[in-house]
N, C-alpha and C positions, 0 to 999 in steps of 0.2 A: 642061067643066072649070070648076067654080065658084071654084075656089082662083086661078085666073089672073084672074079679073074683080076679086077682092079685090085682088091685087096690083096691078093696072092701077090701081085707085082710090087706093091708097097712094102709088103712083109719081106719078100726077097731083097728088095733094094736095101731095106733098112739092115738086114743081117748080112747077106752075102757080099754084096758090093761094099757095104761099108768095112767089112772085115779085110776085102782085098785091098782097098785103096789105103787105108790106115796102116795095114799091115806093111804094104809098100813104103808108105811115109816113114814108118819107123825103121825098116831096113836101110832105106837110103840116108836117114838121118844119122843112124848108127855108124854106117860107113863114113859119112862126113866127119863125124865126131872123133872116130877112131884115126882117121887120116890127119884130122886136125891136131890130134895130140902126139901123133908119131913124127909127123913132118914140121912142127911148129917152129916158128921163127920169133925172133924178138918184137916183130911186128904183129904176130897173131896171138901172142900169149895172152895180153889183156884185152883183145879185140872183142867187138860185140858178138860175133858168133861164138867164140870161145866162152864169153862170160854168161851168155844166157842159152846154152844148151838145153837146160832143164825146162824151159818154157816151150821148147819145141817137142819135148817128151811129154809134157802135161797136157797140151792141147788135144791130141788123140785120145788120151786117157778120160778127158772130160767129156768129149763126144761118146766115146764107149759107154760110159756110166750112164749117159743121158738115153741112149738108146732103148733100154727096156721100158723107160717110161712112154717113150714115143710109140713103142710096139704095142704097149698095153693100150693107149689112146686109140690107136688104128682098130685094134681088135674089139675093144668095147663100142666102137661105132661113134 
């Protein structure tokens, strides 16, 4: 059943690889945000990275919430 192997690769990519990459993204983003808060200067207080950090956290959240729908679409054929 060659089609089943491809489906398993897609399912593994949707769940495992996505969790690893976006989880790593959240960790790196959190470290950056913490260091930006801890070592902020008058230049970085109102800067774009400091003001828009919520959007950096929301993007992986949107992708995680869309993943079950993609998984359902793959499983249903």
